[in-house]
C-alpha positions as CSV (number, residue, x, y, z in Angstrom):
1,M,10.2,70.4,34.5
2,K,13.2,68.5,33.2
3,K,12.8,65.6,30.9
4,S,14.9,62.5,31.6
5,K,17.2,61.1,28.9
6,W,15.2,57.9,29.1
7,F,11.9,59.6,28.2
8,P,12.2,59.0,24.4
9,L,13.0,55.3,25.0
10,A,10.0,55.1,27.4
11,L,7.7,56.4,24.5
12,V,9.1,54.0,21.9
13,L,9.6,50.9,24.0
14,P,5.9,49.9,24.1
15,F,5.7,50.0,20.3
16,L,8.9,48.0,20.0
17,L,7.7,45.3,22.4
18,S,4.3,45.1,20.7
19,A,6.0,44.3,17.4
20,C,8.4,41.7,18.8
21,G,5.9,38.8,18.6
22,Y,6.6,37.4,22.0
23,N,2.9,37.0,22.9
24,T,2.1,35.5,19.5
25,I,4.9,33.0,19.9
26,Q,3.6,32.0,23.3
27,T,0.1,31.7,22.1
28,M,1.0,29.5,19.1
29,D,3.3,27.4,21.2
30,E,0.4,26.7,23.6
31,S,-1.9,25.9,20.7
32,A,0.6,23.3,19.4
33,A,1.0,21.9,22.9
34,A,-2.8,21.6,23.3
35,A,-3.1,19.9,19.9
36,K,-0.3,17.5,20.9
37,Q,-2.2,16.7,24.1
38,Q,-5.3,16.0,22.1
39,I,-3.4,13.4,20.0
40,E,-2.3,11.8,23.3
41,V,-5.9,11.7,24.5
42,Q,-7.0,10.0,21.3
43,L,-4.1,7.5,21.3
44,Q,-4.8,6.7,24.9
45,R,-8.5,6.2,24.1
46,R,-7.4,3.8,21.3
47,A,-5.2,1.9,23.7
48,D,-8.0,1.6,26.2
49,L,-10.5,0.2,23.7
50,V,-8.1,-2.4,22.4
51,P,-8.3,-4.8,25.4
52,N,-12.1,-5.0,25.0
53,L,-11.8,-5.8,21.3
54,V,-9.2,-8.4,22.0
55,E,-11.3,-10.1,24.7
56,T,-14.3,-10.2,22.4
57,V,-12.4,-11.7,19.5
58,K,-10.5,-14.1,21.9
59,G,-13.7,-15.8,22.8
60,Y,-14.1,-16.8,19.2
61,A,-10.6,-17.2,18.0
62,A,-8.6,-18.8,20.9
63,Q,-6.0,-20.4,18.6
64,E,-4.9,-17.0,17.2
65,E,-2.7,-16.4,20.3
66,K,0.2,-14.9,18.4
67,I,-1.9,-12.0,17.1
68,F,-3.3,-11.3,20.6
69,V,0.3,-11.1,22.0
70,A,1.3,-8.7,19.2
71,V,-1.8,-6.5,19.9
72,A,-1.0,-6.5,23.6
73,E,2.6,-5.6,23.0
74,A,1.6,-2.8,20.6
75,R,-0.9,-1.5,23.1
76,A,1.7,-1.4,25.8
77,G,4.1,0.4,23.5
78,L,1.5,2.9,22.6
79,A,0.6,3.5,26.2
80,G,4.3,4.0,27.1
81,A,4.8,6.4,24.2
82,V,1.8,8.5,25.2
83,Q,3.2,8.6,28.7
84,G,6.6,9.7,27.4
85,G,5.1,12.5,25.3
86,N,7.7,12.2,22.5
87,V,5.9,12.8,19.2
88,A,8.2,10.5,17.1
89,Q,7.7,7.7,19.6
90,M,4.0,8.2,19.6
91,A,3.9,8.0,15.8
92,T,6.0,4.8,15.8
93,A,3.9,3.2,18.4
94,N,0.7,4.3,16.6
95,D,2.0,2.6,13.4
96,A,2.7,-0.7,15.4
97,M,-0.8,-0.6,16.8
98,T,-2.4,0.0,13.4
99,G,-0.6,-3.0,12.0
100,A,-1.5,-5.2,14.9
101,L,-5.2,-4.1,14.8
102,G,-5.3,-4.8,11.1
103,R,-4.2,-8.4,11.7
104,L,-6.7,-8.7,14.6
105,L,-9.6,-7.5,12.6
106,A,-8.7,-9.8,9.8
107,I,-9.3,-12.7,12.1
108,S,-13.0,-12.0,11.9
109,E,-13.1,-13.3,8.3
110,N,-12.5,-16.8,9.7
111,Y,-15.3,-16.5,12.3
112,P,-18.7,-15.7,10.8
113,Q,-20.5,-15.7,14.2
114,L,-18.0,-13.1,15.3
115,K,-18.9,-10.7,12.5
116,S,-22.5,-10.5,13.7
117,D,-21.7,-10.3,17.4
118,A,-23.1,-7.0,18.8
119,N,-20.2,-6.4,21.1
120,F,-17.7,-6.9,18.3
121,L,-19.7,-4.5,16.0
122,R,-19.9,-1.9,18.7
123,L,-16.2,-2.1,19.5
124,Q,-15.4,-1.9,15.8
125,D,-17.5,1.2,15.5
126,E,-15.7,2.7,18.5
127,L,-12.3,1.9,16.9
128,A,-13.4,3.5,13.6
129,G,-14.5,6.6,15.5
130,T,-11.2,6.7,17.4
131,E,-9.2,6.4,14.2
132,N,-11.1,9.4,12.8
133,R,-10.5,11.4,16.0
134,I,-6.8,10.5,15.8
135,A,-6.6,11.6,12.2
136,V,-8.3,14.9,13.0
137,S,-6.1,15.5,16.1
138,R,-3.0,14.7,14.1
139,T,-4.1,17.2,11.4
140,D,-4.9,19.9,14.0
141,Y,-1.5,19.4,15.7
142,N,0.4,19.5,12.4
143,N,-1.4,22.6,11.4
144,A,-0.6,24.3,14.7
145,V,3.0,23.2,14.4
146,R,3.2,24.5,10.8
147,D,1.8,27.9,11.9
148,Y,4.1,28.1,14.9
149,N,7.2,27.0,13.0
150,A,6.5,29.5,10.1
151,Y,5.9,32.3,12.5
152,I,9.1,31.9,14.5
153,R,11.1,32.0,11.2
154,K,9.6,35.4,10.1
155,F,11.0,38.8,10.9
156,P,10.8,40.3,13.6
157,A,9.6,37.2,15.4
158,V,12.8,35.3,14.5
159,L,14.7,37.7,16.7
160,T,12.3,37.2,19.6
161,A,12.4,33.4,19.1
162,K,16.2,33.4,19.3
163,V,16.2,35.6,22.4
164,T,13.6,33.4,24.2
165,G,14.9,30.1,22.9
166,A,11.8,29.2,21.0
167,K,12.6,26.1,18.8
168,A,10.7,24.6,15.9
169,R,8.3,21.8,16.9
170,E,8.4,18.3,15.4
171,Y,5.5,17.2,13.2
172,F,3.5,14.0,14.0
173,E,4.3,11.8,11.0
174,V,3.4,8.3,10.1
175,T,6.8,6.4,10.0
176,N,5.7,3.0,8.8
177,A,4.7,2.8,5.1
178,A,2.2,0.0,5.9
179,A,0.6,2.1,8.6
180,K,-0.2,4.9,6.1
181,D,-3.0,2.8,4.7
182,A,-6.0,1.9,6.8
183,P,-6.2,-1.8,7.6
184,Q,-8.5,-3.7,5.2
185,V,-11.2,-5.8,6.8
186,K,-13.3,-7.9,4.4
187,F,-16.6,-9.5,5.5
């Protein structure tokens, strides 16, 4: 029986391929993509809750039309950014929504009967829960991106990343300094 000149390569090739990191890169990329999708889901949830909050507050504060327009514009911007899927645009739209919601919630200070309205309180709780979910989703995404970006820079995965065209992913960052702080609502 005559051995082929390719026989040694056939023995070594599986070991070389297992060490290249291709599967790990794909797995980490998918984890980051899934985490990004979760941010989009939570931002969309936030955008869907806002019209209900606006309508509840509108009933009590009809003269605050400018704030309602700003919230509606911020909501439209957030929904558009979520549809576009660009992380930087989603972060910017999220900042605009945070600022508009802060102004909207501050209106409640001028309307004591609104503060005790059950619908308003329920919507406020839903928004608070959504804000927490967004924060968790953003953290999960940024952790997945950190792990992925670090992995594709390590040897030997860096070689595989170059061959496959794997690029570093962008972090979800708060771009507006005012949006880094939660809106203050005083009752």
